[in-house]
C-alpha positions as CSV (number, residue, x, y, z in Angstrom):
1,M,24.5,-4.3,-11.3
2,T,21.9,-5.9,-13.5
3,A,18.2,-6.4,-12.6
4,K,18.8,-10.1,-11.9
5,E,21.6,-9.3,-9.4
6,S,19.5,-6.7,-7.6
7,V,16.6,-9.2,-7.2
8,D,19.1,-11.7,-5.8
9,I,20.5,-9.2,-3.3
10,R,17.3,-7.5,-2.1
11,G,14.7,-10.3,-2.8
12,I,11.3,-9.8,-4.4
13,R,9.4,-7.0,-2.8
14,K,5.8,-7.4,-1.7
15,R,3.2,-5.4,-3.6
16,K,-0.3,-4.5,-2.3
17,V,-3.2,-2.5,-3.7
18,G,-5.4,-0.3,-1.4
19,V,-7.3,2.9,-1.1
20,V,-6.0,6.1,0.4
21,I,-8.1,6.9,3.6
22,S,-5.9,9.8,5.0
23,D,-3.5,12.3,3.5
24,K,-3.2,14.8,6.4
25,M,0.4,14.0,7.2
26,D,3.4,15.5,5.3
27,K,4.8,13.0,2.8
28,T,2.7,10.2,4.3
29,V,-0.6,8.6,3.3
30,V,-2.6,5.9,5.1
31,I,-3.7,3.1,2.9
32,Q,-6.5,0.7,3.7
33,I,-6.0,-2.8,2.4
34,E,-8.9,-5.2,2.1
35,R,-8.6,-9.0,1.8
36,L,-11.0,-11.9,2.0
37,V,-10.3,-14.7,4.5
38,S,-12.2,-17.9,4.8
39,H,-13.8,-18.4,8.3
40,P,-12.4,-21.6,9.8
41,V,-15.7,-23.0,11.0
42,Y,-18.4,-21.5,8.8
43,K,-16.4,-21.4,5.6
44,K,-17.8,-18.0,4.7
45,Y,-15.5,-15.3,3.4
46,V,-15.0,-12.4,5.8
47,K,-13.5,-9.1,4.9
48,R,-10.3,-8.2,6.9
49,R,-8.9,-4.7,6.7
50,N,-5.4,-3.3,7.5
51,N,-4.3,0.3,7.6
52,I,-0.7,0.8,6.4
53,K,1.3,4.1,6.4
54,A,3.2,4.6,3.1
55,H,5.7,7.2,1.9
56,D,4.4,9.7,-0.6
57,E,7.4,12.0,-1.5
58,K,5.5,14.6,-3.5
59,N,2.2,14.7,-1.5
60,E,0.4,13.9,-4.8
61,Y,-2.2,11.2,-3.6
62,Q,-5.6,12.2,-2.3
63,I,-8.3,10.5,-0.3
64,G,-10.1,7.9,-2.4
65,D,-7.2,7.1,-4.8
66,R,-6.6,3.5,-5.5
67,V,-2.8,3.0,-5.3
68,E,-0.2,0.2,-5.4
69,I,2.4,0.2,-2.6
70,V,5.7,-1.6,-2.5
71,E,7.6,-2.9,0.5
72,T,10.8,-0.9,1.3
73,R,13.3,-0.3,4.0
74,P,12.0,1.4,7.1
75,T,11.5,5.2,6.6
76,S,10.3,6.0,10.1
77,K,8.8,4.2,13.1
78,D,5.6,3.2,11.3
79,K,6.5,3.5,7.6
80,R,7.8,0.4,5.8
81,W,6.0,0.9,2.5
82,R,6.1,3.5,-0.3
83,V,3.5,4.4,-2.9
84,N,4.5,3.0,-6.3
85,K,1.8,4.1,-8.7
86,L,-1.7,5.4,-9.0
87,I,-4.2,2.9,-10.3
88,D,-7.3,5.0,-10.5
89,R,-8.7,8.2,-9.1
90,P,-12.4,8.6,-8.4
91,V,-14.4,11.0,-10.6
92,V,-15.7,14.0,-8.6
93,R,-19.0,15.4,-10.0
């Protein structure tokens, strides 16, 4: 199966970038995703936040890490995303 055929079968998967806000569960992290939405009346941009549970197989991501998550098949009742890669890690002084 080539890459083109796998995209045709599975479709293009959604990708999002967010910050890890909790890593207390085993093999699961909670990611907060922030987006800007225009207010319908006042036309001012408002921040909207969503918390998403994502699969972290090796428990390698910590609170404060900026990560990319990818949509995947359901892993559990709440998990439909998995962590794809680390974008940056905050410097601790």
